[in-house]
C-alpha positions in Angstrom: 3.5 69.5 -9.2 1.4 67.8 -11.9 -2.4 67.9 -12.3 -4.5 65.3 -14.1 -7.2 66.0 -16.6 -10.4 68.0 -16.1 -12.2 67.6 -12.7 -15.7 66.3 -12.5 -18.1 69.0 -13.7 -21.3 69.8 -11.7 -24.6 69.3 -13.5 -25.7 72.5 -15.2 -22.3 74.1 -15.5 -21.6 73.3 -19.2 -24.7 75.3 -20.2 -23.6 78.2 -18.1 -20.0 78.5 -19.5 -20.7 80.4 -22.7 -22.7 83.3 -21.0 -20.5 83.2 -18.0 -17.3 83.5 -20.1 -18.9 86.5 -21.9 -19.6 88.0 -18.5 -16.0 87.5 -17.4 -14.6 89.0 -20.6 -16.8 92.1 -20.2 -15.7 92.6 -16.7 -12.1 92.2 -17.7 -12.4 94.8 -20.5 -14.1 97.4 -18.2 -12.2 97.5 -14.9 -13.2 100.1 -12.3 -11.1 101.4 -9.4 -12.0 101.2 -5.8 -15.1 103.3 -5.0 -16.0 103.8 -8.6 -17.3 100.3 -9.4 -20.7 101.5 -10.7 -20.8 99.6 -14.0 -19.3 96.4 -12.5 -21.8 96.4 -9.6 -24.7 97.0 -12.0 -23.6 94.0 -14.2 -23.2 91.8 -11.2 -26.5 92.8 -9.7 -28.2 92.2 -13.0 -26.9 88.7 -13.2 -28.1 87.9 -9.7 -31.5 89.3 -10.4 -31.9 87.3 -13.6 -30.9 84.2 -11.5 -33.8 84.8 -9.1 -32.1 86.5 -6.2 -33.7 89.4 -4.3 -30.9 91.9 -4.9 -30.0 95.1 -3.1 -27.6 97.7 -4.6 -25.6 100.6 -3.1 -24.6 99.0 0.2 -21.6 100.8 1.6 -20.9 102.4 -1.8 -21.5 100.2 -4.8 -21.9 97.0 -2.8 -24.4 94.4 -4.0 -26.1 91.6 -2.1 -28.4 89.0 -3.6 -30.5 86.8 -1.3 -32.1 83.4 -2.1 -34.2 81.9 0.7 -35.2 78.2 0.7 -36.7 77.6 4.1 -35.2 77.0 7.4 -31.5 76.3 7.6 -28.1 77.9 7.7 -27.3 81.3 6.1 -24.3 81.0 3.9 -22.7 84.1 2.3 -20.4 84.0 -0.8 -18.2 87.1 -1.2 -16.4 88.4 -4.3 -14.8 91.8 -5.0 -15.8 94.4 -7.6 -12.8 96.6 -7.9 -9.6 96.7 -10.0 -6.2 98.1 -9.6 -4.5 101.3 -11.0 -2.2 99.1 -13.2 -1.9 99.4 -17.0 -2.4 95.9 -18.4 0.4 94.4 -20.6 -1.0 90.9 -21.2 -1.6 91.5 -24.9 -4.9 89.6 -24.6 -7.6 90.4 -27.2 -9.9 91.3 -24.3 -7.3 93.3 -22.3 -8.3 96.6 -20.6 -7.0 99.6 -22.6 -7.2 102.2 -19.8 -5.2 103.0 -16.7 -6.9 100.3 -14.6 -6.8 96.5 -14.9 -8.1 93.4 -13.1 -4.5 92.5 -12.2 -5.6 90.7 -9.0 -8.3 88.5 -10.5 -11.4 90.1 -9.0 -13.1 89.6 -12.4 -12.6 85.9 -12.1 -13.9 85.9 -8.5 -17.1 87.8 -9.6 -17.7 85.5 -12.6 -17.2 82.4 -10.4 -19.6 83.8 -7.8 -22.2 84.6 -10.5 -21.8 81.1 -11.9 -22.2 79.5 -8.5 -25.3 81.6 -7.8 -26.9 80.4 -11.0 -25.9 76.8 -10.5 -27.4 76.8 -7.0 -30.6 78.5 -8.0 -31.5 77.2 -11.5 -33.4 74.3 -12.8 -31.8 71.0 -11.8 -30.0 72.6 -8.9 -29.2 70.4 -5.9 -31.9 70.3 -3.2 -30.8 72.4 -0.3 -32.4 74.4 2.5 -31.3 77.6 4.1 -30.5 81.1 2.8 -27.8 81.8 0.3 -26.4 85.4 0.1 -24.1 86.4 -2.7 -22.2 89.6 -2.2 -20.2 91.9 -4.5 -17.9 94.0 -2.3 -16.5 97.3 -3.4 -13.1 98.8 -2.4 -11.3 95.7 -1.4 -8.0 97.0 -2.7 -8.2 100.0 -0.5 -9.3 97.9 2.5 -12.5 100.0 2.9 -15.3 98.1 1.3 -16.0 95.3 3.9 -16.2 97.8 6.7 -18.4 100.1 4.7 -20.8 97.4 3.8 -21.1 96.1 7.3 -21.5 99.7 8.7 -24.3 100.2 6.2 -26.2 97.3 7.6 -25.3 94.4 5.3 -26.1 91.8 7.9 -29.3 93.5 9.0 -30.4 93.5 5.3 -29.5 89.9 4.5 -29.5 88.2 7.9 -26.4 87.4 9.9 -24.6 84.6 8.1 -23.5 81.4 9.9 -20.6 81.1 7.4 -18.9 83.4 4.9 -17.0 81.8 2.0 -14.5 83.4 -0.4 -11.7 82.3 -2.7 -8.8 84.2 -4.3 -6.9 83.3 -7.4 -3.2 82.6 -7.3 -0.5 81.5 -9.7 -1.2 77.8 -9.2 -2.3 75.4 -11.9 -5.9 76.1 -12.9 -8.2 73.4 -11.5 -6.5 73.3 -8.1 -7.5 74.8 -4.8 -5.3 75.3 -1.7 -6.4 75.6 1.9 -4.7 76.7 5.1 -5.4 76.0 8.7 -3.5 79.0 10.2 -3.7 82.6 9.1 -4.4 82.8 5.4 -3.7 86.5 4.8 -1.9 89.0 7.0 -3.2 91.9 8.9 -1.9 95.3 7.8 -1.6 99.0 8.7 -0.8 101.6 6.0 0.7 104.9 7.1 1.1 108.3 5.4 3.9 110.2 7.0 4.9 113.8 6.4 8.4 114.9 7.7 8.6 118.7 8.1 11.9 120.5 7.5 13.0 124.0 6.8 13.7 124.6 3.1 16.3 126.7 1.6 19.2 127.0 -0.9 21.3 123.9 -1.6 24.4 126.0 -1.3 23.6 127.0 2.3 22.5 123.7 3.9 23.5 125.0 7.3 20.5 127.3 7.2 18.0 124.5 6.5 16.6 121.4 8.2 16.7 118.9 5.3 13.6 116.7 5.5 15.0 114.4 2.8 17.9 113.4 5.1 15.5 112.9 8.0 13.1 110.8 5.9 16.1 108.8 4.6 17.1 108.0 8.1 13.5 106.9 8.8 13.6 104.5 5.8 17.0 103.1 6.9 16.0 102.7 10.6 12.7 101.0 9.7 14.6 98.1 8.3 15.5 97.1 11.8 11.9 96.6 12.9 11.8 93.2 11.3 15.4 92.2 11.9 15.6 93.4 15.6 12.1 93.8 17.0 10.2 90.8 15.5 11.0 87.2 16.6 12.4 85.0 13.8 9.3 82.9 14.0 7.0 85.8 13.3 5.9 86.7 9.8 6.4 90.5 9.6 7.1 92.9 6.8 7.7 96.7 6.8 7.7 98.3 3.4 8.3 101.9 2.4 6.4 102.0 -0.9 6.7 105.7 -1.7 9.1 108.6 -1.0 8.3 112.0 -2.4 10.2 115.2 -1.7 11.3 118.3 -3.6 11.2 119.5 -7.2 14.7 120.9 -8.0 18.2 119.6 -7.3 19.3 123.0 -6.0 16.5 123.5 -3.5 16.2 121.9 -0.1 12.4 121.2 0.2 10.4 121.9 3.4 8.7 118.5 3.5 9.1 114.8 2.6 6.3 112.3 2.4 6.5 108.6 3.0 4.0 105.8 2.3 4.6 102.9 4.7 2.9 99.5 5.0 3.2 97.1 7.9 2.1 93.5 7.6 2.1 90.6 10.0 0.5 87.2 10.3 -0.4 87.8 14.0 -2.3 90.6 15.7 0.3 91.1 18.5 3.2 91.3 16.0 1.3 93.7 13.8 0.6 96.0 16.8 4.2 96.0 17.9 5.5 96.7 14.4 3.0 99.5 13.8 4.0 101.1 17.1 7.7 100.8 16.2 7.0 102.7 12.9 5.5 105.6 14.8 8.3 105.6 17.4 11.0 105.6 14.8 9.5 108.4 12.7 9.1 110.7 15.7 12.6 109.9 17.0 14.4 110.5 13.7 12.6 113.8 13.3 13.6 114.8 16.7 17.2 113.8 16.0 17.2 115.9 12.9 15.9 118.9 14.7 12.7 119.2 12.5 10.8 122.4 13.3 7.5 120.5 13.6 6.2 117.1 14.8 5.8 114.7 11.9 2.3 114.0 10.6 1.5 110.3 11.0 -1.8 109.1 9.6 -3.1 105.5 9.7 -4.8 105.5 6.3 -6.1 102.0 6.3 -5.9 98.7 8.2 -7.0 95.1 7.8 -7.3 92.2 10.2 -5.6 88.8 9.9 -7.8 86.4 8.1 -8.3 83.3 10.3 -10.5 80.6 8.6 -12.5 78.5 11.0 -10.7 75.1 11.2 -13.9 73.0 11.3 -15.5 74.9 8.3 -12.2 74.6 6.4 -12.2 70.9 7.0 -15.7 70.6 5.7 -15.0 72.7 2.6 -11.7 70.9 1.9 -13.5 67.5 2.1 -16.1 68.7 -0.4 -13.4 70.0 -2.8 -11.5 66.7 -2.5 -14.7 64.7 -3.3 -15.5 66.8 -6.4 -12.0 67.8 -7.7 -9.9 64.9 -6.5 -7.3 64.7 -3.8 -4.5 65.6 -6.3 -6.1 69.0 -6.9 -6.4 70.0 -3.3 -3.2 71.4 -1.7 -2.1 73.1 1.4 -1.4 76.9 1.5 1.1 78.5 3.9 0.5 81.7 5.7 0.9 84.7 3.4 1.7 88.4 3.9 -0.8 89.4 1.3 -3.6 91.2 3.0 -7.3 92.0 2.5 -10.3 92.9 4.5 -12.2 89.6 4.3 -11.6 88.9 8.0 -14.0 91.7 8.9 -16.9 89.6 7.8 -16.1 87.3 10.7 -15.3 87.9 14.3 -12.6 90.5 13.4 -15.4 92.8 12.4 -17.6 92.4 15.5 -17.1 96.0 16.4 -18.7 96.9 13.1 -21.4 94.3 12.6 -22.0 93.7 16.3 -22.1 89.9 16.1 -19.7 87.1 16.9 -19.7 83.5 15.8 -19.6 84.2 12.0 -17.3 81.5 10.7 -15.0 82.0 7.7 -13.6 79.7 5.0 -11.1 81.1 2.5 -9.0 79.2 -0.1 -6.7 79.9 -3.0 -7.9 79.1 -6.6 -5.4 78.1 -9.3 -5.4 80.5 -12.3 -2.5 79.4 -14.5 -3.4 77.4 -17.7 -1.6 74.1 -18.4 0.5 75.5 -21.3 1.8 78.4 -19.2 2.5 76.2 -16.3 4.4 73.7 -18.4 6.4 76.5 -20.2 7.4 78.3 -16.9 11.1 77.7 -16.2 12.1 75.6 -13.2 11.8 72.0 -12.1 9.6 72.3 -9.0 6.5 74.2 -8.1 8.4 76.9 -6.1 10.6 77.7 -9.1 7.6 77.9 -11.5 5.7 80.1 -9.0 8.7 82.5 -8.9 8.8 82.8 -12.7 5.1 83.2 -13.4 3.3 86.6 -13.2 2.0 87.2 -9.7 -1.1 89.1 -8.6 -0.8 92.9 -9.1 1.7 92.4 -12.0 0.6 94.1 -15.2 0.9 90.8 -17.1 -1.1 88.8 -14.6 -4.2 87.1 -16.2 -6.1 84.0 -15.3 -6.6 81.3 -18.0 -10.3 81.8 -18.2 -11.0 78.5 -20.0 -9.7 76.4 -17.2 -9.8 78.7 -14.1 -13.4 79.8 -14.4 -15.1 76.3 -14.4 -12.9 75.3 -11.5 -13.8 78.5 -9.6 -17.5 78.0 -10.1 -17.2 74.4 -9.0 -15.2 75.2 -5.9 -17.5 77.9 -4.7 -20.7 76.0 -5.4 -19.4 72.8 -3.7 -18.3 74.8 -0.7 -21.7 76.5 -0.4 -23.5 73.1 -0.6 -21.3 71.7 2.1 -22.3 74.5 4.5 -26.1 74.6 3.6 -28.6 72.0 4.7 -28.4 69.7 1.7 -31.2 67.2 1.0 -30.0 64.2 -1.0 
């Protein structure tokens, strides 16, 4: 995969790049975890206000929404995320976060790109468009709580129900590229917290105990059959036990074991079947072990499958091709990464009470040319496997190349969906 020189730059972007880069560096240095994004939200809201947007803060937590109205026309919403991850950064960058949190998923890039697009579409010399532009900073995406909270707190009542919601997510592709998909873009998920109850005692008298570690270990082993024996080979499904906690001492049989389990699937039916299988297996293994109490099974969070609207995707892809060039616009296969963006569309109709909200969602390249060239491997797949992925402690976008492309991609997508006057 090779990429030619810099894509065509929208008018007004060069003057924005210095303050926008400073904005990005500030966000990157000061990450905040889900639910605690007070400073990040304040900085983002301040940028939108200075660009002329009527801005509301504190929606569904620390959520922010800026609104710019220019007469009759479509309502288009741009969404970016405020929160960071509980990851200690190891990039060695001079602007790296020094605390226990880091923007290891690129939400700082998304916010800076949304801020830049907001300014580009509102400032002097902006293209002539009609409609309403809404720019949203969403809290708590990493915990899959923020979209639902904003919608439940009346986001669409405050801003007007959008016709289209647009979002992008950075990925370890060459900076300057975007990638679209016409099937599911991200998976749906269910996250469980499971407590297996046993009867504790002395390690030298195991016959007097019911060992929850053994019972939980059998749960972990049996869960591996959900994908191999209960999902069709054509279905994208993953079941992961991400945490297993039990006991404090080697000579003590504990009285409980706790598991953290995530189920992901690229289809709603497959996700429902896999989640039901997890609950069935947990209960059955506890019964087989003679546990004195029923297990606790709590669904801590869930997210829908993200289904971009095909017609809107085609419109945005055409706009990206016209601005960036065909060689910079790729296809993206379905992924088992998950997020809550789908709730802003029809998947969230039970929350926001409206259908017909179309979504467009694409991946944004974040790897600079030097890092891409230096990555081992001959083809794109080999290089992608070698480069730091999202959520890794050494993941960091190349701001010099990824930020201008992110602003351009988001602004061009918005213009393609607004009523543009030429």
